[in-house]
N, C-alpha and C positions, 0 to 999 in steps of 0.2 A: 504494500500500500504506500509506503514512504516514497518509493521510486515513482509510482504513478502520480502521487501528489506533487512531487518535484517537477515532473514533466508537465503536469497540468498547470502549475504555477508559471513556468516559463512560457507555455503557450498562451496563458492569459495575458501576461505582460506584452508579448509580441502582438497579439490580437488587439489589445487595448491601444497600443501605439498606432496600429493600422486604422482602427475605427475612429479614434479621436481626431483624425484628420477631417472627418465629416461632421464636426460639431454643429448642431442646429440650435441657435438661440440659447446657449447655456445648458442644453439638454445633455446629460451624461451618456453620450452615444456609445463610448467604448464599453463601459460596464453593462449597459443595456444589451448590446449585441453579444457580448461574451456570455452573459447569463442566459439569453435566449438560445444561443447555440448550445450551451451546456445543457439546458433542459431538453433540447432535441436529442443530443447525444445520450443523455441518461435514458430517454425513452427508447432509443435504438438499442442500447445495451440491455435494458430490462427486457425488451421484447425478444432480443436474440437469446439471452440466457434462459428465458422462460421456455423457448422452443427447443433448445439444445439439451439432449440427454447427457452427452459426454462433455462435461466441463468441470473444472475444479472451483471450489469456493474461493480459493486464492485468486484465480483469474477474474472472477466476478468482482471481488473486492478491489483488485488492482484497477479495473476500468471504472467501476461505478463510484466507489468510495475514494480511491486514490486519484485517478486521472480527472474525473468530473468534479470531485470535491476540491481538488487543487485549481481547476480551471474556473469554476464559478466562484462568486464572491458576494455573499449576502452582506458581509460587514462593510464592504465598499459601497454597495447599494444604499445601505442604511446611512452611512456617513454622508454620501452625496445628497440624499434626500434632506437630511438635517441642514446641510449647507445651503441648499436651495431655499428652505424655509427661513433660515437666518438671513438670507439675502433678499427676503421678501418676494421670492419668485414662487408664490404659492400655487399658481396655476400649473407651472411646469412641474413642481413637486408632486402634485396630485396626478397629473398626466403620467409622470414617470412611474408612480406607484401603481396606478391602474394598469398601464401597459405592461409593466414588469410581471404583474400577477396574471393578467389575461394571456399574454403571449407566452409566459412560462408554462402555464398549464396546457395551452394549445400546442406548443412545441413538443412537450413531453408526450401528450396524447398522439400527436402526429408520428413521432418516432416509434412509439409502441405499435401503432396501427400499421405503419409501413412494413415493419418486420413481421408482424403476425399474418399479414395477408399476402 
């Protein structure tokens, strides 16, 4: 799991650098995109491991807990939302919160659905 978490963290950093080039009116694009992609990946991995008979628990933990856990970042999302509120960007803070939850659930469901069907 530790190796997966380290790889996920490095990928999160690189993806955030990439997506932060597309900042829209103070919206935390990097974290939003990383968390959305992470939800999709978790869905894919959950669906895949649910279908597979021959896999190890360690492999499941490596990808889901390690890689995806290191890649996504709820603490950064939380901090960015507080910063938006403190900067009186209340509309963006609520939009960010709503989209993060709605897209997160949707992407996880999509990942599971794609693998199962």
